[in-house]
C-alpha positions in Angstrom: -171.3 -70.2 69.1 -170.2 -70.7 65.6 -168.9 -73.8 63.7 -167.3 -74.4 60.4 -169.4 -77.4 59.3 -173.1 -77.9 58.4 -173.0 -81.3 60.2 -173.8 -79.6 63.5 -177.3 -80.3 64.8 -178.3 -77.0 66.3 -181.0 -78.7 68.5 -178.4 -80.6 70.4 -176.4 -77.5 71.4 -177.3 -76.6 75.0 -178.8 -73.1 75.2 -176.4 -72.0 77.9 -173.7 -72.2 75.2 -175.5 -69.8 72.9 -177.3 -67.5 75.4 -175.5 -64.1 75.5 -175.9 -64.0 79.3 -174.1 -67.4 79.9 -172.0 -68.2 76.9 -168.2 -67.9 77.1 -165.6 -66.7 74.5 -164.2 -70.2 74.1 -160.7 -70.3 72.6 -159.9 -66.7 73.5 -157.8 -65.8 76.6 -159.7 -65.1 79.7 -158.8 -61.5 80.6 -161.8 -60.3 82.7 -163.3 -61.4 86.0 -166.7 -61.7 84.3 -165.4 -64.1 81.7 -163.6 -66.1 84.4 -166.8 -66.5 86.3 -168.7 -67.5 83.2 -166.1 -70.2 82.5 -166.4 -71.6 86.0 -170.2 -71.7 85.8 -169.8 -73.6 82.5 -167.3 -75.9 84.3 -170.0 -76.6 86.9 -172.5 -77.5 84.2 -169.9 -79.7 82.5 -169.3 -81.7 85.8 -173.1 -81.9 86.4 -173.6 -83.5 83.0 -171.3 -86.4 83.9 -173.3 -87.5 86.9 -176.4 -88.8 85.2 -174.5 -89.7 82.1 -172.2 -92.1 84.1 -174.7 -93.2 86.7 -177.3 -94.4 84.3 -175.2 -97.1 82.6 -174.0 -98.2 86.1 -177.6 -98.8 87.1 -178.1 -101.0 84.0 -175.4 -103.4 85.2 -177.5 -106.3 86.6 -174.8 -107.6 89.0 -172.4 -105.7 91.2 -169.5 -107.6 89.6 -169.1 -110.0 86.8 -168.1 -112.7 89.3 -167.1 -112.4 92.9 -164.1 -114.6 92.1 -162.8 -112.5 89.2 -159.8 -110.2 89.8 -160.0 -106.5 89.2 -162.7 -104.0 90.1 -165.2 -104.6 87.3 -167.1 -102.0 85.3 -169.6 -101.1 88.1 -167.0 -100.2 90.7 -164.9 -98.3 88.2 -167.8 -96.2 87.1 -169.0 -95.6 90.7 -165.5 -94.4 91.6 -165.6 -92.0 88.6 -169.0 -90.6 89.6 -167.9 -89.9 93.2 -164.8 -88.1 91.8 -167.0 -86.0 89.5 -169.0 -85.0 92.6 -165.7 -83.9 94.1 -164.9 -81.9 90.9 -168.3 -80.2 91.0 -167.6 -79.1 94.6 -164.1 -77.9 93.8 -165.5 -75.7 91.0 -168.0 -74.3 93.4 -165.3 -73.7 96.0 -163.6 -71.6 93.3 -166.7 -69.6 92.8 -167.1 -69.1 96.6 -163.5 -68.0 96.8 -164.2 -65.4 94.1 -167.3 -64.2 95.9 -169.8 -65.8 93.5 -170.9 -68.8 95.6 -174.4 -67.5 96.2 -175.0 -66.8 92.5 -175.1 -70.4 91.4 -177.6 -73.2 92.3 -177.3 -76.8 91.3 -181.0 -77.4 92.1 -182.3 -75.4 89.2 -184.3 -76.6 86.2 -182.2 -74.6 83.8 -179.0 -76.1 85.3 -180.0 -79.8 84.8 -178.9 -81.4 81.5 -181.2 -83.0 79.0 -180.1 -85.8 76.8 -179.2 -86.2 74.0 -176.9 -83.1 73.9 -173.6 -82.0 72.6 -170.7 -82.0 75.0 -170.2 -78.3 75.9 -167.3 -76.7 73.9 -165.8 -79.9 72.7 -164.5 -80.0 69.1 -165.1 -82.2 67.2 -168.7 -82.3 68.4 -169.5 -85.2 70.7 -173.1 -86.3 71.1 -173.8 -87.4 74.7 -176.4 -90.0 75.8 -177.7 -91.9 78.8 -177.8 -95.5 77.8 -177.3 -99.0 79.0 -173.7 -100.0 79.7 -171.8 -101.3 76.7 -168.3 -101.3 75.5 -169.4 -99.3 72.5 -171.0 -96.5 74.7 -167.9 -96.4 76.9 -165.5 -96.2 73.9 -167.5 -93.9 71.7 -168.9 -91.5 74.3 -167.2 -91.7 77.7 -163.6 -92.2 76.5 -164.1 -89.4 74.0 -165.5 -87.2 76.7 -162.5 -87.7 78.9 -160.0 -87.9 76.1 -156.8 -85.8 76.4 -156.0 -83.3 73.8 -153.8 -84.8 71.0 -150.1 -84.2 71.3 -148.1 -82.4 68.7 -149.2 -79.4 66.7 -152.8 -78.5 67.7 -155.5 -79.0 65.2 -157.6 -76.0 64.2 -160.7 -75.6 66.4 -163.6 -73.4 65.4 -164.5 -70.3 67.5 -166.5 -71.3 70.6 -164.9 -74.8 71.1 -162.1 -76.5 72.9 -160.4 -79.7 71.9 -160.7 -81.3 75.4 -161.7 -80.8 79.0 -158.1 -80.3 79.9 -157.7 -77.4 77.5 -160.9 -75.8 78.9 -159.5 -76.0 82.4 -156.1 -74.9 81.1 -157.7 -71.7 79.9 -159.3 -71.2 83.3 -155.9 -71.7 85.0 -154.3 -69.1 82.7 -157.1 -66.7 83.3 -156.8 -67.1 87.1 -153.1 -66.5 86.9 -153.5 -63.4 84.8 -156.3 -61.9 86.9 -154.5 -62.7 90.2 -151.5 -60.6 88.9 -153.8 -57.8 87.8 -156.5 -57.5 90.5 -155.1 -57.0 93.9 -158.3 -57.8 95.7 -159.4 -60.8 93.5 -160.0 -62.9 96.6 -161.4 -60.3 98.9 -164.9 -61.6 98.9 -163.9 -65.2 99.7 -166.0 -67.0 102.4 -163.8 -70.0 103.3 -166.3 -71.1 106.0 -168.8 -71.8 103.3 -166.5 -74.0 101.1 -166.8 -77.8 101.0 -163.7 -79.2 102.7 -164.8 -82.3 104.7 -166.7 -85.6 104.8 -165.6 -86.8 101.4 -164.9 -90.5 100.8 -164.4 -92.7 97.8 -163.5 -96.3 98.3 -162.1 -96.9 94.8 -161.0 -93.4 94.0 -159.0 -90.5 95.4 -158.6 -86.8 95.8 -159.7 -84.5 98.6 -161.6 -81.3 98.8 -159.4 -78.2 98.7 -160.1 -75.0 100.6 -159.3 -72.2 98.1 -157.8 -69.0 99.4 -155.3 -67.9 96.7 -153.9 -68.7 93.3 -151.9 -71.6 94.6 -154.9 -73.4 96.1 -157.0 -72.6 93.1 -154.4 -74.2 90.8 -154.3 -77.2 93.1 -158.1 -77.7 92.7 -157.8 -77.5 88.9 -154.9 -80.0 89.0 -157.1 -82.6 90.8 -159.9 -82.2 88.3 -157.7 -82.6 85.2 -155.4 -85.3 86.5 -158.2 -87.5 87.7 -160.1 -87.0 84.4 -157.6 -87.1 81.6 -154.4 -88.0 83.5 -151.2 -86.1 83.9 -149.5 -84.2 81.0 -147.1 -87.1 80.4 -150.1 -89.4 79.8 -149.1 -92.0 82.4 -151.5 -94.9 82.9 -151.9 -93.9 86.6 -152.1 -90.9 88.8 -151.5 -90.4 92.5 -154.5 -91.2 94.7 -153.8 -87.8 96.2 -152.6 -85.6 93.3 -151.4 -82.9 95.7 -149.5 -85.2 98.0 -148.3 -88.2 95.9 -147.0 -91.2 97.7 -145.1 -93.9 95.7 -147.3 -96.9 95.1 -150.5 -95.2 96.0 -151.9 -94.7 92.6 -155.2 -95.0 90.7 -156.2 -94.7 87.0 -157.5 -91.5 85.5 -161.1 -91.6 84.2 -159.9 -92.0 80.6 -157.9 -95.1 81.4 -160.6 -96.6 83.6 -163.1 -96.3 80.7 -160.5 -97.7 78.3 -160.2 -100.8 80.5 -164.0 -101.3 80.2 -164.0 -100.6 76.5 -161.1 -103.1 75.9 -162.9 -105.8 77.9 -160.2 -105.9 80.6 -162.8 -105.0 83.2 -165.9 -107.0 82.5 -169.4 -105.4 82.5 -171.4 -108.6 83.1 -175.2 -108.9 82.4 -177.0 -105.7 81.6 -180.6 -104.7 81.8 -182.0 -103.4 78.5 -182.7 -99.9 79.6 -184.0 -97.3 77.1 -181.7 -94.6 75.8 -182.3 -91.0 76.9 -185.6 -91.8 78.5 -188.1 -89.1 79.5 -190.9 -89.4 82.1 -193.5 -89.5 79.3 -192.1 -92.8 78.1 -193.7 -94.4 81.2 -197.0 -92.5 81.2 -199.0 -95.7 80.8 -197.3 -97.5 83.6 -198.4 -95.9 86.9 -196.1 -98.2 89.0 -192.9 -97.3 87.1 -194.0 -93.6 87.0 -194.4 -93.5 90.8 -190.9 -94.9 91.2 -189.4 -92.6 88.6 -191.0 -89.6 90.3 -189.5 -90.7 93.6 -186.1 -91.1 92.0 -186.2 -87.6 90.4 -187.3 -86.1 93.6 -184.5 -87.7 95.6 -181.9 -86.7 92.9 -183.1 -83.1 93.1 -183.0 -83.3 96.9 -179.4 -84.3 96.6 -178.6 -81.2 94.4 -180.6 -79.0 96.8 -178.7 -80.4 99.8 -175.4 -79.4 98.1 -176.8 -75.9 97.8 -177.8 -75.9 101.5 -174.3 -77.0 102.4 -172.9 -74.0 100.6 -175.2 -71.7 102.6 -174.5 -73.2 106.0 -171.4 -71.8 107.8 -168.8 -74.4 108.9 -168.1 -74.3 112.6 -165.4 -76.2 114.5 -166.8 -79.5 115.7 -166.8 -79.6 119.5 -167.5 -82.5 121.9 -171.2 -82.8 122.8 -172.3 -80.3 120.2 -173.9 -80.9 116.8 -172.7 -79.3 113.6 -175.5 -79.0 111.1 -173.0 -78.4 108.3 -171.0 -81.6 109.1 -174.3 -83.5 109.2 -175.3 -82.2 105.8 -171.9 -83.1 104.3 -172.1 -86.6 105.5 -175.7 -87.0 104.5 -175.7 -85.8 100.9 -173.2 -88.5 99.7 -175.0 -91.2 101.7 -178.3 -90.1 100.2 -176.9 -90.5 96.7 -175.1 -93.8 97.3 -177.8 -95.3 99.5 -181.3 -94.1 98.7 -180.8 -93.0 95.1 -179.0 -96.1 94.0 -181.5 -98.4 95.7 -184.4 -96.8 93.8 -182.6 -97.0 90.5 -181.8 -100.7 91.0 -185.5 -101.4 91.5 -186.4 -99.5 88.4 -183.7 -101.2 86.3 -185.0 -104.7 87.4 -188.6 -103.8 86.4 -190.0 -104.5 82.9 -192.1 -101.8 81.2 -194.0 -101.6 77.9 -193.0 -98.5 76.0 -195.0 -96.8 73.2 -193.0 -98.5 70.5 -194.6 -101.8 71.6 -191.3 -102.9 73.1 -190.7 -104.5 76.4 -187.7 -102.9 78.1 -186.5 -102.3 81.7 -187.2 -98.9 83.3 -184.4 -96.4 83.6 -184.5 -93.3 85.7 -184.9 -90.1 83.8 -182.9 -87.6 85.9 -185.5 -84.8 85.4 -186.3 -81.8 87.4 -188.8 -82.3 90.2 -190.2 -79.3 92.1 -189.6 -79.7 95.8 -192.0 -77.9 98.2 -189.2 -76.1 100.1 -186.9 -76.4 103.1 -188.6 -78.0 106.1 -191.1 -79.8 103.9 -188.9 -81.8 101.6 -188.4 -84.9 103.7 -192.1 -85.3 104.3 -192.6 -84.8 100.5 -190.1 -87.6 99.8 -191.8 -89.9 102.3 -195.2 -89.3 100.6 -193.8 -90.1 97.2 -192.2 -93.2 98.7 -195.5 -94.3 100.3 -197.2 -93.9 96.9 -194.5 -96.0 95.2 -194.6 -98.6 98.0 -198.1 -99.7 96.8 -196.4 -101.1 93.8 -192.9 -101.8 95.3 -193.3 -103.0 98.9 -189.6 -103.6 99.1 -189.2 -99.8 99.5 -190.4 -100.3 103.1 -189.1 -102.2 106.1 -186.0 -102.1 108.3 -183.0 -100.3 106.7 -185.1 -99.7 103.6 -185.4 -96.7 101.3 -188.3 -95.3 103.4 -186.3 -95.9 106.6 -183.3 -94.0 105.2 -185.5 -91.2 104.0 -186.9 -90.8 107.5 -183.4 -90.2 108.8 -182.8 -87.3 106.4 -182.5 -83.8 108.0 -185.8 -82.2 108.6 -184.7 -78.6 107.8 -183.2 -79.2 104.4 
């Protein structure tokens, strides 16, 4: 990657953008299947970055709403709806890779795949420094809105080699590449395994969209439309988009991510009280606090388990559900989102409510670090999580009991 300014901090550029094996020719037309696959893998990384970046500030919100009597959704529910849609986008990108015969060549549970903050937003010009931080109108305005910001209208500004002006332009390049290659390669979709694509068990109370089974150019373009419309909004920059971008119904609309964040930044949707979480924490920050370390380790293990579970879903064939018969695939699909919204969020809320002394002799509240945790392997992972939970329960007894984190962990699939 090259840039035209010395203001670039090279240490904040992710290695996957500069490594010859993974980098893409950003700004140049996609004319080969190899370049298309590289772009889609970069897209998966881009969507993966948003999950910890958006979840972390939502965990810092000390109440689930500014007031139960206030109108509107509030910052927490808006951010939660965005995160779930980002999970959908991540799966749509992987569906595209499966449709192109590349589904088994990417893993979300991979130390090299997980983001590390601070970092530059991949491909975006001008450079945007990304952080995990406590929720504030400034963070939402200066980072999140900029991340989701549509490309400016009018004559395009010059962009250095290796960069795109927006996510939408990145996906526009992918769409054009798909169209070109579909016209040039007769068997582009010959290795598709539709029975391995994610097409069910998605729900988002405050958001929209649906998984798309990709089988040809039309359905691939449908998937890209969902991703871009839900993020930046439609090309005419309306303040709302259909809840189902592919089957719009008058009156059934939601806001794109950019507008949702703008409502938070403008103070329309209140944030409420916020725990003082550290910015861009790493596990070493809590090295002197064994209690917080045990809880953070459990959090990281569960987060990695969620990513691993998505990988397992994409390796498990989907069979038609029949009365009286279990479908492992359907069980995994229902479980992975429940694990994220139930177990992971509960652990994070305990951390955020816990004070910790950090090396700078400051008292802050603990924030999860979203770091890679080595799992022992399928068939052993649930017991591993239970052992980590038991170790943390010594310090946080609320992890146990009826309908608790430990109880929920015990209900996870044994074989994942």
